[in-house]
KOLNU-102489 format. One record per residue: residue in one letter; chain; z, x, y of N, C-alpha, C, O in turn. Coordinates in steps of 0.1 Angstrom, whole numbers. Layout:
N
- a;A;Z;X;Y;Z;X;Y;Z;X;Y;Z;X;Y
...
//
This chain:
215
- m;A;1084;1332;978;1082;1323;964;1067;1322;964;1060;1317;972
- q;A;1062;1328;950;1054;1325;942;1057;1323;929;1068;1324;923
- k;A;1041;1318;924;1041;1311;911;1025;1313;907;1014;1311;913
- d;A;1027;1319;894;1010;1325;886;1007;1315;882;1016;1309;876
- l;A;997;1310;883;991;1295;874;976;1299;870;968;1290;870
- s;A;973;1315;866;961;1320;860;959;1315;845;949;1315;838
- n;A;972;1313;842;970;1311;827;967;1293;827;963;1290;817
- y;A;968;1285;835;966;1272;833;951;1268;828;942;1268;837
- r;A;948;1266;818;936;1268;814;932;1255;806;943;1250;801
- k;A;922;1248;803;919;1236;797;905;1238;793;898;1241;802
- s;A;898;1235;779;885;1233;778;881;1220;776;883;1213;766
- y;A;874;1217;786;868;1205;786;854;1201;775;843;1205;774
- e;A;861;1192;770;851;1186;758;846;1176;749;841;1177;738
- k;A;853;1164;759;850;1151;752;836;1141;759;834;1129;756
- s;A;828;1148;768;815;1145;769;804;1150;773;803;1161;767
- a;A;795;1149;778;781;1153;785;775;1144;794;775;1132;795
- l;A;770;1151;799;758;1144;815;750;1149;812;750;1161;814
- t;A;735;1141;806;722;1146;805;714;1137;811;717;1125;813
- e;A;700;1143;818;692;1137;826;689;1123;813;690;1111;816
- d;A;686;1126;804;682;1113;799;690;1105;794;686;1095;788
- s;A;703;1106;796;712;1098;792;718;1086;808;724;1075;807
- i;A;715;1093;819;720;1085;831;710;1075;837;698;1076;836
- l;A;714;1068;842;707;1056;852;700;1061;860;705;1071;864
- e;A;687;1058;868;680;1057;880;688;1056;893;688;1063;902
- n;A;696;1044;892;705;1042;904;718;1048;901;722;1049;889
- p;A;726;1053;913;733;1060;911;748;1050;912;760;1051;908
- l;A;743;1041;919;757;1029;917;760;1024;909;771;1021;906
- e;A;744;1022;897;748;1016;886;756;1027;877;766;1024;869
- q;A;751;1038;879;761;1047;869;773;1047;872;782;1048;863
- f;A;776;1047;886;796;1046;888;801;1033;881;812;1032;875
- q;A;792;1023;881;798;1012;874;797;1018;860;808;1017;855
- k;A;790;1021;853;789;1022;837;806;1031;834;814;1029;826
- w;A;805;1043;847;815;1050;844;828;1044;844;838;1046;838
- f;A;825;1036;856;839;1030;859;845;1019;848;856;1015;849
- y;A;835;1016;839;838;1004;832;843;1013;819;851;1007;812
- e;A;841;1025;813;841;1036;805;857;1041;807;866;1043;798
- v;A;858;1041;821;871;1047;826;885;1037;824;896;1041;819
- e;A;882;1024;829;888;1011;826;893;1013;810;905;1013;805
- a;A;881;1016;803;885;1007;788;890;1020;779;887;1020;767
- t;A;897;1032;786;902;1041;782;917;1041;785;921;1036;796
- d;A;927;1048;777;940;1049;779;943;1059;790;934;1067;792
- g;A;954;1059;798;957;1075;804;954;1077;816;954;1087;823
- l;A;950;1061;822;949;1063;841;954;1049;846;949;1039;843
- e;A;963;1050;852;970;1037;858;956;1032;865;949;1023;861
- e;A;954;1039;877;948;1038;891;935;1041;890;933;1052;895
- p;A;924;1033;884;910;1042;882;904;1039;896;894;1046;898
- n;A;908;1032;903;902;1029;921;911;1037;927;911;1035;940
- a;A;919;1047;923;924;1053;934;913;1067;938;908;1074;929
- m;A;909;1069;952;896;1075;956;907;1085;967;918;1083;973
- t;A;898;1097;966;907;1107;979;894;1104;989;882;1104;986
- v;A;900;1100;1003;890;1096;1012;892;1110;1024;902;1112;1031
- s;A;883;1117;1024;879;1125;1037;872;1124;1047;860;1123;1046
- t;A;879;1125;1062;870;1125;1072;876;1137;1085;887;1143;1085
- i;A;868;1138;1092;868;1145;1100;878;1144;1112;875;1136;1121
- g;A;886;1150;1114;901;1142;1125;896;1147;1142;889;1156;1146
- l;A;901;1140;1147;896;1144;1160;901;1156;1167;897;1160;1177
- d;A;912;1162;1159;913;1174;1163;902;1187;1155;904;1199;1158
- g;A;893;1184;1148;885;1190;1144;885;1195;1129;876;1203;1125
- f;A;893;1191;1122;898;1195;1110;898;1186;1100;905;1176;1103
- p;A;892;1185;1084;893;1177;1077;907;1176;1071;916;1184;1069
- k;A;905;1158;1070;919;1157;1063;917;1146;1052;910;1136;1054
- n;A;922;1148;1043;919;1143;1023;933;1131;1027;942;1135;1034
- r;A;932;1119;1021;942;1111;1016;937;1105;1005;925;1105;1002
- v;A;948;1098;996;941;1090;985;941;1074;989;952;1069;990
- v;A;930;1067;990;932;1053;993;927;1045;980;920;1051;971
- l;A;930;1034;980;925;1024;969;911;1019;972;909;1013;982
- m;A;902;1019;963;887;1011;965;890;997;960;895;995;949
- k;A;888;988;968;891;976;963;877;967;960;877;956;954
- r;A;867;974;963;856;966;957;841;977;958;841;985;968
- y;A;831;976;949;820;983;950;807;972;949;810;962;943
- t;A;795;973;953;786;968;954;775;975;956;776;987;960
- h;A;760;968;953;748;978;952;749;983;969;738;987;973
- e;A;758;982;977;754;984;991;766;998;992;766;1006;1002
- g;A;774;997;981;786;1009;981;797;1007;979;800;1000;969
- f;A;808;1012;988;822;1007;985;831;1008;996;829;1013;1006
- i;A;842;1000;991;851;990;1003;861;994;999;864;995;987
- f;A;869;996;1011;885;1000;1015;892;996;1025;888;999;1037
- y;A;905;990;1024;905;984;1038;921;995;1042;928;1000;1034
- t;A;922;994;1057;930;1003;1063;933;996;1075;927;986;1079
- n;A;944;1002;1082;944;1004;1100;931;1009;1107;928;1021;1106
- y;A;927;1004;1113;916;1006;1120;921;1016;1134;914;1025;1139
- q;A;934;1013;1139;937;1028;1148;945;1037;1143;953;1043;1151
- s;A;946;1039;1130;954;1051;1122;943;1062;1126;933;1061;1133
- e;A;949;1072;1119;940;1086;1120;928;1085;1116;918;1088;1123
- k;A;929;1078;1101;916;1079;1096;905;1068;1106;895;1073;1111
- g;A;909;1057;1108;902;1049;1118;898;1054;1129;887;1053;1134
- k;A;909;1061;1137;901;1067;1147;888;1078;1146;878;1079;1153
- a;A;892;1086;1134;880;1094;1132;868;1090;1129;858;1095;1133
- l;A;870;1077;1118;858;1071;1119;847;1064;1129;836;1062;1128
- e;A;855;1062;1139;852;1056;1151;842;1065;1159;834;1061;1166
- i;A;845;1080;1157;839;1093;1165;828;1099;1157;818;1104;1162
- n;A;833;1097;1142;824;1106;1133;823;1094;1115;832;1094;1106
- p;A;814;1088;1116;814;1078;1106;809;1088;1093;803;1082;1084
- s;A;811;1097;1092;805;1107;1083;816;1108;1074;826;1114;1079
- i;A;819;1101;1057;832;1103;1052;826;1108;1034;815;1106;1029
- c;A;834;1112;1031;831;1117;1017;844;1108;1007;855;1106;1013
- l;A;843;1105;995;849;1102;987;849;1106;975;838;1108;970
- s;A;861;1108;965;860;1113;955;867;1109;944;879;1108;948
- f;A;866;1106;930;871;1102;924;875;1113;911;868;1121;906
- f;A;889;1110;907;890;1118;895;894;1116;883;906;1119;884
- w;A;892;1113;875;896;1107;862;897;1118;848;887;1120;841
- p;A;908;1123;848;911;1132;840;913;1130;828;917;1139;820
- n;A;910;1112;823;912;1110;810;899;1108;806;897;1100;797
- l;A;889;1115;811;875;1114;807;869;1125;810;858;1126;806
- e;A;875;1136;818;872;1146;824;859;1145;833;847;1148;831
- r;A;863;1139;843;848;1131;851;854;1134;865;866;1136;868
- q;A;845;1134;871;849;1133;890;835;1125;895;825;1126;888
- v;A;836;1118;907;820;1115;911;828;1116;927;838;1112;931
- i;A;818;1125;933;820;1127;946;808;1122;954;796;1126;951
- i;A;811;1113;966;802;1104;975;804;1109;987;815;1113;991
- k;A;791;1110;994;789;1114;1007;782;1098;1013;776;1090;1005
- g;A;784;1096;1023;781;1086;1029;786;1083;1048;794;1089;1055
- k;A;782;1075;1050;785;1065;1062;793;1052;1063;788;1042;1058
- a;A;805;1053;1068;816;1043;1071;809;1032;1083;802;1036;1092
- e;A;810;1021;1080;808;1010;1090;820;998;1087;823;995;1075
- k;A;826;994;1097;831;980;1096;827;968;1089;819;962;1097
- i;A;829;961;1079;829;952;1072;828;936;1084;832;935;1096
- a;A;824;928;1077;824;913;1084;838;910;1087;846;914;1079
- e;A;843;906;1097;855;898;1098;857;891;1088;867;895;1081
- n;A;850;881;1083;855;869;1077;856;876;1061;860;868;1052
- l;A;852;890;1057;855;895;1044;867;899;1046;875;896;1038
- s;A;871;906;1056;884;912;1057;895;903;1059;907;906;1057
- d;A;890;889;1065;905;879;1062;905;875;1052;916;871;1049
- g;A;896;874;1041;895;869;1027;902;879;1023;911;874;1015
- y;A;904;891;1024;912;900;1013;925;899;1019;934;897;1011
- f;A;930;901;1032;941;897;1037;948;887;1031;959;889;1026
- e;A;943;876;1030;948;864;1026;951;866;1011;961;862;1005
- s;A;944;873;1005;946;874;990;960;886;989;969;884;980
- r;A;961;893;996;975;899;997;988;898;996;991;897;1008
- p;A;997;899;989;1009;891;987;1019;893;1002;1021;905;1005
- i;A;1024;886;1008;1033;885;1019;1037;897;1025;1036;900;1036
- g;A;1045;904;1014;1053;918;1018;1042;927;1024;1043;933;1035
- s;A;1029;926;1015;1014;935;1020;1012;932;1033;1012;942;1041
- q;A;1009;918;1038;1007;911;1049;1012;917;1062;1006;919;1073
- l;A;1026;919;1058;1035;920;1069;1036;933;1069;1040;937;1080
- g;A;1034;944;1058;1033;957;1062;1023;958;1073;1024;962;1084
- a;A;1015;956;1068;996;959;1079;1001;952;1091;994;953;1101
- i;A;1010;946;1092;1009;941;1109;1018;949;1113;1013;956;1122
- i;A;1032;953;1111;1042;959;1116;1039;974;1117;1043;981;1126
- s;A;1032;977;1109;1028;995;1104;1016;998;1117;1005;994;1120
- h;A;1027;1006;1123;1012;1012;1134;1008;1028;1131;1009;1038;1137
- q;A;1001;1026;1116;1000;1037;1110;996;1045;1117;989;1044;1128
- s;A;1003;1057;1110;997;1073;1118;1007;1077;1129;1009;1089;1130
- d;A;1014;1070;1137;1024;1067;1145;1035;1075;1144;1036;1077;1132
- t;A;1044;1081;1149;1056;1084;1143;1063;1075;1148;1060;1068;1157
- i;A;1076;1076;1139;1089;1067;1141;1101;1076;1142;1102;1088;1139
- a;A;1108;1069;1146;1125;1077;1144;1128;1075;1134;1129;1086;1130
- s;A;1132;1065;1122;1137;1066;1111;1129;1053;1104;1122;1045;1109
- r;A;1133;1055;1089;1127;1046;1081;1137;1032;1081;1133;1022;1075
- e;A;1148;1031;1086;1153;1019;1091;1152;1008;1098;1153;996;1097
- e;A;1145;1021;1109;1137;1010;1121;1125;1002;1118;1121;992;1124
- m;A;1120;1010;1106;1105;1001;1101;1112;989;1094;1109;978;1097
- e;A;1122;990;1084;1127;980;1076;1133;969;1086;1130;957;1084
- e;A;1142;973;1096;1149;962;1103;1134;954;1113;1136;943;1117
- k;A;1126;959;1114;1114;952;1123;1107;945;1112;1098;937;1116
- l;A;1109;945;1099;1103;942;1086;1110;930;1083;1103;920;1080
- a;A;1125;929;1085;1132;918;1080;1134;907;1093;1138;896;1094
- e;A;1129;915;1102;1130;904;1118;1118;896;1113;1119;883;1111
- m;A;1107;903;1112;1092;894;1107;1094;887;1097;1092;875;1099
- e;A;1097;891;1087;1103;881;1076;1110;865;1078;1108;855;1072
- k;A;1119;868;1088;1125;855;1091;1115;845;1102;1114;833;1102
- e;A;1109;853;1109;1100;847;1123;1090;838;1114;1088;827;1117
- y;A;1083;844;1104;1069;840;1096;1075;830;1083;1068;823;1075
- e;A;1088;832;1083;1090;823;1068;1084;814;1069;1081;809;1080
- g;A;1079;807;1054;1071;794;1054;1059;792;1064;1056;781;1068
- k;A;1051;807;1066;1039;802;1077;1030;810;1073;1033;819;1066
- e;A;1019;808;1075;1007;817;1069;1002;829;1082;1001;826;1093
- l;A;1002;839;1079;998;850;1088;984;852;1089;977;852;1079
- e;A;978;854;1100;969;858;1104;965;875;1102;973;884;1105
- r;A;952;877;1097;948;893;1098;949;898;1114;943;894;1123
- p;A;958;908;1114;959;916;1129;943;920;1132;936;922;1122
- s;A;939;921;1139;921;928;1145;924;940;1142;913;947;1143
- y;A;933;948;1139;935;962;1141;933;967;1126;931;979;1124
- w;A;935;957;1116;933;960;1103;922;956;1094;922;944;1093
- g;A;912;963;1087;901;958;1077;896;965;1070;899;976;1067
- g;A;887;960;1068;877;970;1057;865;976;1059;855;971;1063
- y;A;866;989;1054;856;995;1056;843;998;1043;847;1000;1031
- l;A;828;996;1046;818;997;1035;813;1011;1038;805;1012;1047
- v;A;815;1024;1031;809;1034;1029;794;1032;1021;792;1028;1009
- r;A;786;1034;1029;771;1032;1026;767;1045;1019;765;1052;1028
- p;A;764;1052;1006;759;1067;998;750;1068;1007;745;1057;1012
- v;A;747;1080;1010;737;1091;1008;736;1102;1002;727;1111;1003
- s;A;750;1103;993;746;1116;982;756;1110;974;765;1103;979
- m;A;755;1113;960;765;1107;950;764;1117;937;757;1114;927
- e;A;774;1128;938;775;1135;926;784;1134;911;796;1133;912
- f;A;779;1134;903;787;1129;892;791;1145;882;783;1154;879
- w;A;804;1144;881;804;1160;872;814;1150;859;822;1141;859
- q;A;807;1161;849;814;1160;836;820;1173;833;812;1182;832
- g;A;832;1176;831;836;1186;824;831;1190;811;833;1181;803
- r;A;826;1204;806;820;1210;796;827;1223;797;832;1230;807
- p;A;825;1226;778;829;1242;776;829;1251;788;823;1249;798
- n;A;837;1262;784;835;1275;788;829;1275;804;822;1283;809
- r;A;833;1265;810;833;1261;826;818;1258;830;814;1259;842
- l;A;810;1255;820;793;1254;824;793;1239;826;784;1233;820
- h;A;803;1231;836;801;1216;835;788;1212;842;781;1218;850
- d;A;786;1197;837;774;1191;838;777;1185;854;787;1180;858
- r;A;768;1187;859;764;1181;876;753;1177;877;743;1184;874
- i;A;753;1163;880;740;1156;884;743;1150;899;753;1143;900
- r;A;733;1153;911;734;1148;921;722;1137;925;710;1139;923
- y;A;727;1125;930;718;1116;936;717;1120;951;727;1122;958
- k;A;703;1120;957;702;1125;970;694;1112;977;681;1113;975
- l;A;698;1103;983;693;1089;990;678;1098;998;679;1107;1007
- q;A;668;1095;995;655;1104;1005;652;1092;1013;659;1082;1012
- e;A;641;1093;1021;633;1083;1034;630;1071;1032;634;1062;1040
- d;A;621;1069;1019;615;1058;1015;632;1050;1006;630;1040;999
- f;A;642;1054;1007;649;1047;1002;649;1048;985;654;1040;977
- n;A;643;1060;982;646;1061;965;653;1072;965;655;1079;975
- w;A;659;1075;951;672;1082;948;662;1097;941;653;1097;933
- k;A;668;1106;949;658;1120;941;673;1126;929;685;1127;931
- i;A;669;1127;922;680;1130;910;677;1149;907;667;1153;902
- e;A;689;1157;910;689;1170;907;701;1174;898;711;1167;897
- r;A;700;1183;892;714;1189;885;714;1204;892;705;1212;895
- l;A;731;1203;892;734;1212;902;740;1224;887;742;1222;875
- q;A;742;1239;896;745;1246;883;764;1245;889;768;1243;901
- p;A;771;1246;879;783;1244;879;792;1255;886;804;1254;886
//
């Protein structure tokens, strides 16, 4: 089985990224781009990001996760701490996040270190979730094998009866991570594959060094 995709081509011509147009702080630059993506039609979940970790088997693994907050410190997402990604981050907190925004022909690639956020912050977000999502977080032993979907749905039905009309507490094995960036690369598609790539690297004095990379 094979399919030749060599004729899949597109010319990127929507924007440019220049040194005189970027902000000095990469988190502020991210916020600027995120606002622009939100304001442009054609993308349903601009907060969807690829999360890459190094697994316990030594292989890198990517998966798409929803970013739930960004601050001057970094980027926050939530997951099961006992999942495959949670176990990987426990051993090696080095992580890479990437956003792809095709409606503006942009990417952002973030290298950083992940750390668990304060429990009260995870509590607050858990309480804000719909009851179905709360129950899903409780019953799912994320990344473990299961015999069938029916088994999981039966478990959910039992939990719905058990906790009907009751408030749910966040399980200790579920919560948020803050990713503190050490490198942020902004990629803007340009014609002839001569794309703009601007990278911010965190220095020992906590200032950011700005460099242009070849495409």
